[in-house]
C-alpha positions as CSV (number, residue, x, y, z in Angstrom):
1,X,23.5,-9.5,-1.9
2,X,20.9,-6.8,-1.4
3,X,19.2,-6.5,2.0
4,X,16.0,-4.5,2.4
5,X,13.7,-4.0,5.4
6,X,12.0,-7.3,5.0
7,X,13.8,-8.9,2.1
8,X,17.1,-10.5,1.4
9,X,18.1,-12.0,-1.9
10,X,21.1,-14.3,-2.5
11,X,22.5,-16.0,-5.6
12,X,23.2,-19.6,-4.6
13,X,27.0,-20.0,-5.3
14,X,27.7,-21.7,-8.6
15,X,24.0,-22.3,-9.5
16,X,22.8,-18.9,-10.6
17,X,19.6,-19.6,-8.6
18,X,18.1,-16.7,-6.6
19,X,17.0,-17.5,-3.1
20,X,14.4,-15.1,-1.8
21,X,14.4,-15.0,2.0
22,X,11.4,-12.7,2.2
23,X,9.4,-15.0,4.5
24,X,12.3,-16.0,6.8
25,X,11.9,-12.9,9.1
26,X,8.1,-12.7,9.1
27,X,6.1,-13.2,12.2
28,X,5.0,-16.7,13.3
29,X,1.6,-17.7,14.7
30,X,3.2,-19.0,17.8
31,X,0.5,-19.8,20.4
32,X,-2.2,-17.8,18.6
33,X,-5.0,-20.0,17.2
34,X,-7.7,-17.3,16.8
35,X,-8.3,-18.1,13.2
36,X,-8.8,-21.8,14.1
37,X,-11.1,-21.2,17.1
38,X,-14.2,-20.8,15.0
39,X,-14.2,-17.0,14.7
40,X,-13.7,-17.3,10.9
41,X,-16.1,-19.5,9.0
42,X,-15.0,-22.5,7.0
43,X,-17.5,-25.1,5.8
44,X,-14.9,-27.8,4.9
45,X,-13.6,-27.6,8.5
46,X,-17.1,-27.3,10.0
47,X,-15.9,-24.1,11.7
48,X,-18.0,-21.1,12.7
49,X,-18.4,-18.9,15.8
50,X,-18.7,-21.1,18.8
51,X,-17.5,-24.1,16.8
52,X,-13.7,-24.3,16.5
53,X,-11.9,-26.4,13.9
54,X,-12.0,-30.0,15.0
55,X,-8.2,-30.2,14.7
56,X,-7.6,-27.2,17.0
57,X,-6.1,-28.2,20.4
58,X,-4.6,-26.3,23.3
59,X,-1.2,-26.9,21.8
60,X,-2.2,-25.7,18.3
61,X,-3.1,-27.6,15.2
62,X,-3.2,-31.4,15.6
63,X,-2.6,-31.9,11.9
64,X,-0.3,-29.0,11.1
65,X,2.1,-30.9,8.8
66,X,-0.9,-32.3,6.9
67,X,-3.3,-29.3,7.2
68,X,-5.4,-28.5,4.1
69,X,-4.2,-25.9,1.5
70,X,-7.4,-23.9,1.9
71,X,-8.0,-22.2,4.2
72,X,-5.2,-23.3,6.5
73,X,-2.0,-22.9,4.4
74,X,-3.2,-19.9,2.4
75,X,-4.9,-17.8,5.1
76,X,-2.7,-15.0,6.6
77,X,-4.2,-12.5,9.0
78,X,-3.0,-8.9,8.7
79,X,-0.9,-9.3,11.9
80,X,1.0,-12.2,10.4
81,X,1.3,-10.8,6.8
82,X,1.9,-7.1,7.6
83,X,4.4,-7.0,10.5
84,X,5.7,-3.7,9.3
85,X,2.3,-2.1,9.6
86,X,0.5,-3.9,12.4
87,X,1.9,-3.5,15.9
88,X,2.6,-6.5,18.1
89,X,-0.3,-5.7,20.3
90,X,-2.7,-6.4,17.4
91,X,-2.0,-10.2,17.4
92,X,-5.5,-11.7,17.2
93,X,-5.4,-13.6,20.5
94,X,-4.2,-10.4,22.2
95,X,-6.4,-7.7,20.6
96,X,-9.7,-9.6,20.3
97,X,-10.0,-9.5,16.5
98,X,-8.7,-11.3,13.4
99,X,-7.9,-8.4,11.0
100,X,-7.8,-9.1,7.3
101,X,-6.4,-6.7,4.6
102,X,-7.0,-6.7,0.9
103,X,-10.6,-8.0,1.0
104,X,-13.4,-7.2,-1.3
105,X,-17.0,-6.6,-0.1
106,X,-19.8,-5.7,-2.5
107,X,-17.3,-4.0,-4.8
108,X,-15.3,-2.1,-2.1
109,X,-11.7,-2.8,-1.1
110,X,-11.9,-3.0,2.6
111,X,-10.1,-3.8,5.9
112,X,-12.2,-6.5,7.6
113,X,-12.2,-7.3,11.3
114,X,-13.8,-10.4,12.9
115,X,-14.1,-10.5,16.7
116,X,-12.6,-13.4,18.7
117,X,-15.7,-13.2,20.9
118,X,-19.0,-11.3,20.8
119,X,-17.5,-8.0,19.7
120,X,-14.2,-6.2,19.0
121,X,-12.8,-4.5,22.1
122,X,-13.0,-0.7,22.0
123,X,-9.2,-0.2,22.0
124,X,-8.8,-2.5,19.0
125,X,-11.8,-0.9,17.2
126,X,-10.3,2.6,17.8
127,X,-6.9,1.5,16.4
128,X,-8.6,0.0,13.3
129,X,-10.7,3.1,12.7
130,X,-7.5,5.3,12.9
131,X,-5.8,3.0,10.5
132,X,-8.8,3.1,8.1
133,X,-8.8,6.9,8.3
134,X,-5.1,7.1,7.6
135,X,-5.3,4.7,4.6
136,X,-8.6,6.1,3.4
137,X,-10.0,2.5,3.3
138,X,-13.4,1.4,4.5
139,X,-13.5,-0.8,7.6
140,X,-16.0,-3.6,7.9
141,X,-16.2,-5.2,11.3
142,X,-18.5,-7.8,12.7
143,X,-20.4,-8.4,15.9
144,X,-21.3,-12.0,16.7
145,X,-25.0,-12.3,17.8
146,X,-26.0,-14.6,20.7
147,X,-29.3,-16.2,21.4
148,X,-29.7,-18.2,24.6
149,X,-25.9,-18.1,25.0
150,X,-25.3,-19.6,21.5
151,X,-24.0,-17.9,18.4
152,X,-26.8,-17.5,15.8
153,X,-25.5,-14.9,13.4
154,X,-23.4,-11.8,12.7
155,X,-24.1,-8.1,12.3
156,X,-21.8,-6.2,10.0
157,X,-20.8,-2.6,11.0
158,X,-19.1,-0.2,8.6
159,X,-16.8,2.7,9.1
160,X,-15.5,4.9,6.3
161,X,-17.0,7.1,3.6
162,X,-20.7,7.9,3.9
163,X,-21.5,5.9,0.8
164,X,-19.8,2.8,2.2
165,X,-21.6,3.2,5.6
166,X,-24.9,3.6,3.8
167,X,-24.1,0.5,1.7
168,X,-23.3,-1.6,4.9
169,X,-26.5,-0.3,6.5
170,X,-28.7,-1.4,3.6
171,X,-26.9,-4.6,2.7
172,X,-28.5,-7.9,3.6
173,X,-26.5,-11.0,3.8
174,X,-27.3,-14.7,4.6
175,X,-26.5,-14.0,8.2
176,X,-29.3,-11.5,8.3
177,X,-32.0,-14.0,7.3
178,X,-33.4,-16.4,9.9
179,X,-36.0,-19.2,9.3
180,X,-38.7,-19.6,11.9
């Protein structure tokens, strides 16, 4: 048996099968439902800022055993997937942001942060900027826009190399277009 920081592998006695216990010591969502509360957008679940998933309850997911593969079973925020990198304080319901690693945006590999409210709290944004500097990765973070107390769009903000920031500044997305 070999035991690493986050991995243990066993050969099941008499079968030759390898059991990989990688996920057994990973973090669990627990009471955090930030990704289900509508901060992330999912058309199949009719979820968007201000509109949580219809299955999200105060106790968690009402259909957890039968939840859909995408996005529910496949989505893993950075806090959940990268426990060795992301501190406990960065759990989405505690830090005010859902952080996602390994995303692509207009050809850039980025760290993405989506607020669990109107904007990402300053302390969280500062941590993310320090992380982005250390890893030399651009950071794309959102602000949710309100009109008459209702969400009506997002504004993308960029942090990183000047070329990336300029690209974010000049990019236009569907959230930037409104019909009168």
